[in-house]
C-alpha positions as CSV (number, residue, x, y, z in Angstrom):
1,X,-63.5,-10.4,-65.1
2,X,-62.9,-9.3,-68.7
3,X,-59.7,-7.4,-69.4
4,X,-60.1,-3.9,-70.9
5,X,-58.3,-3.1,-74.2
6,X,-56.9,-0.1,-72.4
7,X,-54.6,-0.8,-69.5
8,X,-55.6,2.6,-68.1
9,X,-59.0,1.2,-67.2
10,X,-57.8,-1.7,-65.1
11,X,-58.9,0.2,-62.0
12,X,-62.1,1.5,-63.6
13,X,-63.6,-1.8,-64.6
14,X,-63.8,-3.3,-61.0
15,X,-65.1,0.0,-59.7
16,X,-67.8,0.1,-62.5
17,X,-68.8,-3.5,-61.7
18,X,-68.9,-2.8,-58.0
19,X,-71.1,0.3,-58.6
20,X,-73.5,-2.0,-60.5
21,X,-73.8,-4.1,-57.4
22,X,-74.0,-1.1,-55.0
23,X,-76.7,0.6,-57.1
24,X,-78.9,-2.5,-56.9
25,X,-78.1,-3.1,-53.2
26,X,-78.7,0.4,-52.1
27,X,-82.2,0.4,-53.7
28,X,-83.1,-3.1,-52.4
29,X,-86.3,-3.0,-50.5
30,X,-87.0,0.7,-50.9
31,X,-90.7,1.4,-51.4
32,X,-91.7,3.6,-54.3
33,X,-93.4,5.9,-51.8
34,X,-90.2,6.3,-49.7
35,X,-88.1,6.8,-52.8
36,X,-89.9,10.1,-53.4
37,X,-89.3,11.4,-49.8
38,X,-87.3,14.5,-49.4
39,X,-85.8,15.5,-46.0
40,X,-87.2,18.9,-44.9
41,X,-87.8,19.7,-48.6
42,X,-84.1,20.3,-48.9
43,X,-82.7,17.0,-50.3
44,X,-83.1,15.2,-53.5
45,X,-85.2,12.1,-53.3
46,X,-83.9,8.7,-54.0
47,X,-85.7,8.5,-57.4
48,X,-83.8,11.6,-58.5
49,X,-80.5,10.2,-57.2
50,X,-81.1,6.8,-58.9
51,X,-82.2,8.6,-62.1
52,X,-79.1,10.7,-62.1
53,X,-77.0,7.5,-61.6
54,X,-78.7,5.8,-64.6
55,X,-78.3,9.0,-66.7
56,X,-74.6,9.0,-65.9
57,X,-74.4,5.5,-67.3
58,X,-76.1,6.7,-70.5
59,X,-73.7,9.6,-70.7
60,X,-70.7,7.3,-70.3
61,X,-72.1,4.9,-73.0
62,X,-72.7,7.8,-75.4
63,X,-69.3,9.3,-74.8
64,X,-67.8,5.9,-75.7
65,X,-69.8,5.6,-78.9
66,X,-73.2,4.2,-78.1
67,X,-76.4,5.7,-79.7
68,X,-78.5,4.7,-76.7
69,X,-80.6,7.6,-75.3
70,X,-81.8,7.8,-71.8
71,X,-85.6,7.9,-71.9
72,X,-85.6,10.2,-68.9
73,X,-82.8,12.5,-70.1
74,X,-84.9,15.6,-69.8
75,X,-85.2,15.0,-66.1
76,X,-81.6,14.1,-65.2
77,X,-79.1,15.3,-67.8
78,X,-76.2,17.1,-66.3
79,X,-77.7,16.6,-62.8
80,X,-80.6,18.8,-63.6
81,X,-82.1,20.1,-60.4
82,X,-85.0,18.2,-58.9
83,X,-88.3,19.8,-59.8
84,X,-91.3,18.8,-57.7
85,X,-93.6,19.7,-60.6
86,X,-92.3,16.8,-62.7
87,X,-93.6,13.3,-62.6
88,X,-90.5,11.2,-62.1
89,X,-90.2,7.5,-63.2
90,X,-90.5,4.8,-60.6
91,X,-87.6,2.9,-59.2
92,X,-88.8,-0.1,-61.2
93,X,-88.6,1.9,-64.4
94,X,-85.2,3.3,-63.5
95,X,-83.9,-0.2,-62.7
96,X,-85.1,-1.5,-66.1
97,X,-83.3,1.4,-67.8
98,X,-80.2,0.7,-65.7
99,X,-80.2,-3.0,-66.8
100,X,-80.5,-1.9,-70.4
101,X,-77.7,0.6,-70.5
102,X,-75.2,-0.9,-68.0
103,X,-74.0,-3.8,-70.2
104,X,-73.7,-1.4,-73.2
105,X,-71.5,1.0,-71.2
106,X,-69.5,-1.9,-69.8
107,X,-68.8,-3.4,-73.2
108,X,-67.7,0.1,-74.4
109,X,-65.3,0.4,-71.5
110,X,-63.7,-2.9,-72.4
111,X,-63.4,-1.9,-76.0
112,X,-62.1,1.6,-75.9
113,X,-58.5,2.3,-76.8
114,X,-55.8,4.5,-75.1
115,X,-55.8,6.7,-78.2
116,X,-59.5,7.3,-77.9
117,X,-59.2,7.9,-74.2
118,X,-56.6,10.6,-74.8
119,X,-58.9,12.6,-77.1
120,X,-60.2,15.9,-76.0
121,X,-63.7,15.8,-74.4
122,X,-64.8,19.3,-73.7
123,X,-66.6,19.7,-70.4
124,X,-66.2,23.5,-70.1
125,X,-65.1,23.0,-66.5
126,X,-62.1,25.3,-66.9
127,X,-60.1,23.6,-64.1
128,X,-56.4,24.1,-64.5
129,X,-55.4,20.7,-63.3
130,X,-58.1,18.7,-65.1
131,X,-57.3,18.0,-68.8
132,X,-60.7,17.6,-70.5
133,X,-60.1,14.2,-72.0
134,X,-62.4,11.2,-72.5
135,X,-60.3,9.3,-69.8
136,X,-61.0,12.0,-67.3
137,X,-64.6,12.0,-68.2
138,X,-64.8,8.3,-67.5
139,X,-63.1,8.9,-64.1
140,X,-65.7,11.7,-63.4
141,X,-68.5,9.3,-64.2
142,X,-67.1,6.7,-61.7
143,X,-66.7,9.4,-59.1
144,X,-70.3,10.6,-59.6
145,X,-71.6,7.1,-59.2
146,X,-69.7,6.7,-55.9
147,X,-71.2,10.0,-54.7
148,X,-74.7,9.0,-55.6
149,X,-74.5,5.6,-54.0
150,X,-73.3,7.2,-50.8
151,X,-76.1,9.7,-50.9
152,X,-78.7,6.9,-51.4
153,X,-77.0,4.9,-48.7
154,X,-77.5,7.8,-46.3
155,X,-81.1,8.2,-47.4
156,X,-81.7,4.5,-46.7
157,X,-80.7,5.1,-43.0
158,X,-82.6,8.3,-42.7
159,X,-85.7,6.6,-43.9
160,X,-85.2,3.8,-41.3
161,X,-84.1,1.1,-43.7
162,X,-81.2,-1.2,-42.8
163,X,-77.7,-0.2,-44.1
164,X,-76.8,-1.3,-47.6
165,X,-75.4,-4.7,-47.9
166,X,-72.3,-5.4,-49.9
167,X,-73.5,-8.7,-51.4
168,X,-72.4,-9.5,-54.9
169,X,-74.6,-11.2,-57.5
170,X,-72.1,-13.2,-59.6
171,X,-74.7,-13.6,-62.3
172,X,-74.5,-9.9,-63.2
173,X,-71.5,-9.5,-65.5
174,X,-71.5,-5.7,-66.0
């Protein structure tokens, strides 16, 4: 594992890398048809969840200085509500986008300084105990990824797929 420039991210880096593995594992074997299934018209489908996960990675990379833009930003930015009138990308397209942005975000996490992490990062959340800094935004991104993987894991089981495996592909370095 690479060591981040900021010691504050020593817990974030392993979580980020495990989320990379979890994202791929939770989508493993899911058909494109099933990925668009909603439960009783009330849940998001797995494509929306996966798209929001990938969009979070793009947001993280951009916050850390990347100029990369999510090609599906208009569908997923700030967890935009699922709209059945939209044509969503396929899981295959989202995975390709994921593999494009994830190493960029990972490199940026390794290179960011404590000074930069302490900078204000306005989120307009207005939560008294939550300083709106870049460091806290990074933490929020990691938390959101956890949440989305959990949601997709639950959807796997609801759609009669086996539970997600926790296998690690050591060839993936981000």
